[in-house]
N, C-alpha and C positions, 0 to 999 in steps of 0.2 A: 438274545445269546449266551450263550454256560457255554462254558472253559471248564474242564475237566486234567485237576493238574494225577497223577496214579505214577506211587513211589513203591516196592519191595521195600519188602517191613520186617525180614527176618521169619518168612515165610507165610507174614501176610501181608497184604496187598491194603494198600489206602488208596481213597479217591477224597477229593478235594469237589470241590465243584461253587463255583463262583458265577453270582451274576453278573456276569460286563457289559448288558447292555444303554445302564445309564450312560454308565465313561461309554461310551463306544458314542453314542448321541452327545457325548457332551464332548469328542473328539472334533464328532463330523462340525458341531456349533461354530467350534473356535478352526477350524479350515472354512470354517466359511465367511465367519465372518475377520477373518485374515486376511484371503480373498476380499471382501465389498472393501477392508481397510484399504489395499494393493489400490485399486479400482479406485479408489478417489484422491488418496495421495497424490497419485496418477496423473487426474483427471488438475488437481488441484496443481500440482508441477506444471502442467502444459500449460495452464492461466498466466502463472507465472513468468513463464518462458517469450508468453504472449506479448504481455505489456511493456508498453519502451518504460511508465511508471515509477518508481521509484519509490519502497516501503520499506517499511520503519516501524518497527514491531518497539512502545517507549514504553518504560514504567516509570509511576506518579511522582517518581524523583525526576523525571527526569534525560533518568539514563538507559541508552540504544541497548536497547537487547538481541535486536536482530536486526538484519539488513541484510534487503536487497536495488539491488543496486545493479539494471543487469550496462548502464553503460557510462562509463565514469569519465566520457570527460563534461556529465554534467552532473557527477559531484564534485560538493566543497575536497577535495584530499582522497585523501585511499578511502576506499566501502568498507575494507581488511578491518579500517585501524579507525571504527567508528566504536562501535561495542564493548561495551561498559565508557565513556564519555558518555559526559551531559550535555543537555542542549549550550549552555558558557563554553566550555571544555571542546565545541567545535564548530560552533557557527558564533559569528562579529554577536555584536551584544546586542544592537535593537532585534536582531534576525531568531536572537537566542530568548529576547524580553517577548515579544510576540507570543513564540510559539510553548514561553511555562505559562503562560498565561489562556492559551489554548487550551493546551495543557488540563488543565488546573479546570475552568470550565465543563473542558469535557466532561473529562472524569465527576465532576461536582451534578451539574444540568445529566449529566446520560444523554447529553447529544448527540451532534454532528455541528464540528467547526469549523470555517472555508475564511482565510490567510492569503494574501496574495504577496509576497516580494521580492527582492532585487538581490542575486550575489552573485559575486565574483569563482568560477571553475575555471578549469584548464579550454573551456569552448569560446571563454570570453565572461563580460555582462548578462545574465541573463532575467529573467522574469518566472517566478514561480510556484502556482497554484498548490494550499495542505490543503488536507483536510482531514480533519484527528476524526476517530470514534470511536470509542469502549470496545473493548475487546475481555478484562476482564475486569475486576472493582481495584485493581492496580496497575492496570498496564493500560493504552492505545494506540491506536495502532495507525498508520501514520499515510499516506496516500500522497506521494508530490512531485505532478505535475509538470515539463517545464511549459507555456504558456511564455514564451515568446513572438510565435509567427503571431502568435493570435493577439498579443499585446498588441506588433508592429504595424498588424496588420489594420487590427481600430484604429490607431495614430495615423494613420496611409491614408484611409476611409473617411476623415474627422477633417484631417489638412485640403483632402480634395474637396467636403464639403463647402468648408471655410474658402475657401477659391473659389468655388461656383457663386456661393452670395454674393461676393466679393465685387463677383463680371457683373453676375448677376445688379447687384448695385449701381456701379459703373454703366454698363448701356445704361439706364431708367434716367440715370447724370444724360445723357449724352442724348437722348430721348431728346430731354426735356431743353435740354442744353437747344435742336438741331428746331425745336418748337417753339422756342423766345426769340435764336436766330429771324425766324420764318418768313 
């Protein structure tokens, strides 16, 4: 595409032609990339809104950089206050130490780390699973899931199995007693 600009100059006519093909192609490319970025951002935002999990960006120094906590009842305090604080400033000492160790190992090995912990939150004492993955050279992404229901179910299942085993053992003893009394 060519653009022509003409201006009278004291009886003479001057014209300048400029090929803007490359500029217009670059502008179309930028617009297309901006639309792609907006679509991608929209999809990522939808995924975040759909997840019940808490998600944290944490620097190599253990300081929270960004927080996504859709359910404030699961957060240990007000999630908006966490950015800029370290594990040690935000979590109980034992959980902070486990988090620091997992972060160090995640960034050292570039491999995901997983650990479980319990925490007193507004909703009560809950069990959580934390998964850390490296997201940059100096930071990790931490996904924290409430596993309280799963843990209680597993404990109840174990308790039922133990009771079943005790009942089966009592039945065998009763059978032996009946045979002996014969």
